[in-house]
Structures are given as C-alpha cells and as structure tokens.
C-alpha positions, 0 to 999 in steps of 0.5 A: 518469522521470515527474513527478507533479503533483496538483491539489487543488480544492474543486470537481470539474473539469468537462469544460470545466475539464479541456479548459482545462488540456489546452490547456496545450500549445497548439492543436497538441497532441492528446488521447487516452483510455485505460481506457474514458475514465478516463485522458486523455492529452495527445499530440503531433500523431503520437499520442505521449503527453506527460501522462496525467491520471486522472479526478478523485476526491473524497477524503472521509477526514479527513487523507488528503491530509496523510498522503500529501502532508505538511502543507506550504503548499497542502495542504488537508484533505478533502473535496477533489477530487484530480486527478493528472497524470503526465508523462514527462521523456524529453521536456523539456516534459513536466513543465512541461505537467503543472504547467501543466495542474494550475495551470490547474485550480487557478486556475479552481477556486480550488484548490492544486497539489502540489508548489507549485513545479510550478504555472503557467498558461503555455502550454508549446509543444513544441519538443523534436524528438520524432523524436529521442526513443526511443518508449517500449515501453509505453503504461501511464502509470506504467511508464517502462521495460518489458522482458521481465523487468521493469516499471520505475517511476521515482519522485521523490516523497517518499512512494510511495503505492499509487496506481491508476497503480501498482496498474495497473502491478502488475496488468499486471506480474503478469499478464505474469509480470514484476517490478514495480521501483520506482526512487526516491532514498534520501530516499524512503519507502513507504506500507505498502500499497506495501511489501505489494505489493512483498513478492511475489517478484520485485518490488523497491524499488530505491534509486538513491544517488548515493554507493552506486549501486543497492541494494534498499530493503527488503533492502539487497542491492547491485543492478545492471542485468542482462538487463533487470531490477535483480538482486543482485550476487553473489560467487563463492559466490553471496552478495549483499552489503549496501550500506553505506548500508543501516544500522539506523534509530536507535531513537526509541521509536516502535513498530508493533503489527501484527495478521495475522488471517484469517477464514472465512465461509459464502458466503451472500447476507446475508454483510457483509464488513469487520466483523472489521476494524471490530471490531478497529479499535474494540477497539484505537482506540475508533473504526471505520476512517475510510475505504476504497478499492482504492488511495491516496489512500483516498477513501471513507468507511468502509462495510462494505456498499459494500466487500461489494458491490465484493467480490461484484461482482468474485467469483470474482476476489479483491478487495484493499483499503486502510482507514485511521484517523483522523489522531490514531491512525496506523492502516492495514490491507490486506485481501484477500477471496477466494472459496474452496471453504470459503467467503469468506476475509478476510486482514487485516493491521492496523498501528497506530503509537505514539510513544515515550510512548504505551502499546500496548493489549496488554491488549485483544488477548485480549478482541479474540481472543474477540470475533473468534472468537464473532462473525467466524469467526476462523481465526487471528491473530498479533500482533506488535510492532516498532520502526518509524515511528509514521506507518507509512511505510517507510524504505529502512533495516534494520528489525528483524523484528516480535516476536510477542506472541500467537497465536490459533487459531480454533475450527474450526482447534482442532477440526481439530487436536484440542482435547487436542493443541492444549491441550498444546504441548510448551512452557512455554505456557498457552493460554487458551480463548476463545469458546464452551465447547463449541467454544473457540478458543485464545489463546497468549501468547508475550511482550510484543514484546520478546524475539526468542526468542518466534519460536522459541516460535512456530515450535515451537508451529506445528510441534506444531499441524501434527502429526496427533493 
C-alpha cells in the first residue's frame, strides 16, 4: 500500500524548501529523479525509493481543493500550491517520512498538510532492515503490485482521483496490455474521471471489505486473486455472484444529467477546440467551465486556446482532458480529442449534479442541440438522467443506469442516412428539425428520464437509423 500526503502552500516550494523537506530522513538517505525531473524520490543508501514527490502544481480553479479533499480543517481554497508525496508502507518509516516531508514544506511556507494528522517535522531515521523487505517489481510510484496481467494500486483515500500518478499508471498498464486495478476500502468513493478510466476492460475497482472479502465496486462481482489478477469467482455455469454488500443506494432525490456528445471539425490551422463544451456548459449552467487539466486536481483556468495548443502539439496521438465547473453547480466533463481521416473529433461526456429540490434544465436541451448543430459540428448527442449523488462522486453501490431523455443526430449524419428515413422511424416519435433548413439535424425526444422503457425506444431508433435507405 502507498500513503498519500499533500502539502498545500501559498507559495511555490523552491529547491531549498524541497531539499529541507527531503532531509526528513536525515543525511543517510539519497535522492533520485524520474520523468525528466518531474518526480523526486527519497531513497535508501542502496537506491530503493521510500517517498516519491511530484513537482508542485498551482491549483487556480475555485473549489477544486475542497472538491477533492473535503471541507475539513486545513483545506484552503485556491489559489494554492499542491505538492503530493507518495510513500510505500512496505517500509514502516515510509508514511512518517512523507508526513515529515509535507510538514516541513508547510512549516516553512506557511501552509497546511492533508491529511492533517500526517503532518510532522521530525527527522525519521530509517531503522527497518531493508534487506528483509521484498524489492517491488515496479518503479512506477503509483503501482504497488505488478504482475504479468495487472498493475495494482492500493489506495486508502476517501476519494480516489485521476491524479497524474494514476494517469501514468493507467497509460503504462495499457501500453503493456495489463489491467489497472485499484484496491480500496468500502468507504472510498471515485471521481467521475477515475470511474471513466476504469470502465475499459479489464480495468477494475476492487473493494476490500473486512466482512465481505473482495468485490468489484462497479458491478458487485465477488472477486479473488488468481493468476496475478483480481478476477470474478464463477460457479460451474460460469456465472459470477454478487456481493451482499453491493446494494442499491437509498433514493435521496439527487440526480445527474448526462450529455454524451460528439463533434467533428475540419483539421485546419484556425480550429479552436473546446467551444462545443463551453457552449453546452453556458446553456446549462449560465457560466463557462471554471478550469481544465489532463489530471486531477484540475489546476488551469478555462482556456480553449491553451487546450487546443496542447491537443495540436500531441497530434496525431489523442488527448484526454478534464474540465470542471464552479463550486455552486457540480459539473464535470471528460473530453477525448482524436485526429481522424475525417478531421478532428471531440468525444465529450458532460455531467451535472442536482439536489432533490433543484430543477434539471431539460427545456434547454433542444436549443442546445440547435446551437451545437449550427456552430460546432455536432455529430450526435445522447442526453440522459440518473439517480446518483449531486456531488458527482461514485459509491461502491449498485446504481441504476441512466434513462435516455433525447437523442440528436447531426446534419451530416442525417444526410448520410437520408432525411426521409431519419424523419420517419417506425415508432411513436416526432423528431424536431434543428439547424439549417437545407441541412437539418434531427432531435428525437425520448421521455423525461423516468421511464426505463426509453432504452427500448432508443434501441429501435438506432437500429432504424443504421438501415440503408
């Protein structure tokens, strides 16, 4: 297991301050660097890493520290410098070393430490017999166990976020054809970006429950460790059982509005990405996104120009990023930008949280569909509603799938299918034409997000639209 400790400071930790922090283990420990200097490691005299420290980042997005760390004592709002340390608990002194490192930074710079109980400024001498501790099979700071089939990350945070540590672990596991498996206690939640990353097979959220053993936090399947990976226990018919602890969350009246949309743009030098997301955000919340980043915490103020420059610099490789909203309206989006033969595609999932007494802006969906069609190259958009936490975190509990509200087919897709066929599905549906009269998009109302039978309607509609006219 690794222990995460974060120093939150009003000033950037300079080299002298970082060195003072790294002196937490006394003069006998050494220092190493990874990722072109982006990660500093406190090591044993033999070179074994004890604490890995990521380069400080300036979190400039309002509400981001409290979104990820809670509103407890010692959690300041932005702007704040975030310096995260990870220590392996395979060595007894590891967690104390990380706490002393962070405590020294906070003391020198007038900041705080999360979690607060980890903070100290004590020198922590290494007394463990390192020769008796197995050498880890991986040098990746986020990975605790590495096998031929899986990269296992063991976390004991209340909220597991898609940090750059975890993003690097996911990228490495994918490259090596391994599963990323995150092991947590049953009290842990995931952020939406982390959940999105784990949806790809064979990645898995593993709950280690003292009363119920191991089970999958997203499906409930009972798991065991076999062949170097967590895998479902199956009966003689090949069926996996569901853990007793994996029950439905009580209905609190909280909901999440989800928009899954795709845009396509010509790949020209004047293209600015992110404007479709910005338009959707503005329509549904009245404000643009507050910030964006490629990992959590989301640290950069919203800028379509900067994210376009990043995507252009990474092309032809895809770019994945996160955007968040202002604290009064929980809103988060993940965006995947891909260069294809047809142009530049944006795959966007935008999720907004609403409380029991808050009204979801369903009336804004059709005008938004028209705006995205006429201005931002909309290919398709599926809007749905689900019963889930307003704060957009994911519990290891059963969640009913979202229920479709509407489906929008972009102008080019309508042309490809044929307007007459797209206008006349064999259902009790009356699509609305949106966008240019000569090249309209079609908006299909499917319900109000309360009747699960809308999934059957959507399935029949998509089957009809796939048919050649």
